[in-house]
N, C-alpha and C positions, 0 to 999 in steps of 0.2 A: 204416366203416374208425376206427380206435383216434385221440387225440387226435394231430394232427403234431409235438409233439414227444416225445410216447413212442414214436412209430414205431421198430421198428429198420430196418438194415440190408439183412434182407432182404425186412422189407416193402418200403422205396422197392422192393427190385432187384423184388419182385411186381407192386405198385403205379404201376412211371413206369421203370423198364430197362429189363427183357422190351417189355413193350407201345410202346417205343420201340424197339428193335429189332426185335422182328415190322413196325412199320412202313418200318422203310427195309432192311427184310427181301424186303417186297413191292412197294416200290419199287423199285426192284434189281430183282427177279425180272417187274415189268414191261414194264420199259426194253426199246430194242431188244436189245440188249443179251442179257437171254435172253428176252426178247418171251411170255411165260408169261400166259394166260387169268387172270382170277380164283377160274375152280372152283381150277383148277391149283394159282395159290397156294395157296389157302383147305386147301388137300387135302397139301403139305408141309411149312408150316406148323403141319395140328394145330390150325382155325382158320379161324370159317364165314365167307361167303362174303359178306355185308353186315359183316364187321369187316376184310372184306380191304378191304371198298369204301370205307371211313371211314377204315383208313389211308393209301387209294391219296390219297384230299379229303381228308387233312389237319381231317376233321374227329373224329382219338381220336389219342390222347400226343402231345401238342405240345408239352410242358414238356422233354423234353431234346435237348438236341442234340449231338449228340458231332462226337469230333475231329475232322479229317484223317483223323488218324486210323487209328479208328476206323473212320470209316466208308468208308474203305482195307478196311480186315480184314471186312466188309460185303459186300462187293464181291466178296471173292476166297469167303468160304464160300457166297453165293447158292445159287450152280451147286451147290456142293457133296450142298445140301439133296434126298436123294432119296428115301429114304424116312426111318420115324421116328427108327431108331438115330441117324442122321445129320443129323438136323433135331435129335438131343440133343447128340450129337460135339458142331456150330457150337457151339447157345445155348451149354452148359457154357465153350467157346473168347473165344467174343467178352459173356458176361459175366466170365469172369479180365483181360479187359484192357480194360474198366467197369471190372473192380474198381483194379485197376494203376494209372489215371489216374484216383481219386475221386472217379471219377462217386456214386456212393450220396452222403457228402458234399457237393458241392457240392449235390445237391440236395438234400439233408436243409435245408443251408446256409442254398438256400433258399425255404425252407419257412417257414423257424422263423431269422430272422433271432438270436437268444443264442447258436445255439452256432458260434456264425461259431470258428473255431479248435478247435473239436471234439478230441479224438483219443482219444475211447473203441476205436472200431473195433484200430484200432492201438494204441490200448495194452493192448487184451486176446487179442492174439494169444497161438495152445501150441499146443502138443501134441495132436491126438485126446482127447477125455473118451470115445466111445461105439463100436460096433462093430455092426454091423448081421446077425444071424442067423437 
């Protein structure tokens, strides 16, 4: 992992936010709400069974706590995840919600207090300048 102060917002998402989303999705899928076993959860989330176990036992992705609003979105997304396409769609939707709530900024500020009040991500917004061929 690069030096914490040099982490890009996308790296914060990869190292902290995505694992936390997987954690909460796994817990929601395990709850009586869906009551899936670990093997089924792993398959739906595209992760290993040991990873699911670690998420369920709070041994992985413990730094990020989402707002009640995002938790509600996670609870709504969990039953919609049934294949790879729905996993991508719902994950992107949840990441958008986390971005709106500036979760990456909050994590970055917690990791590097000198960044408190940083607005770099928001000042850099502009048109898309690339395309996929």
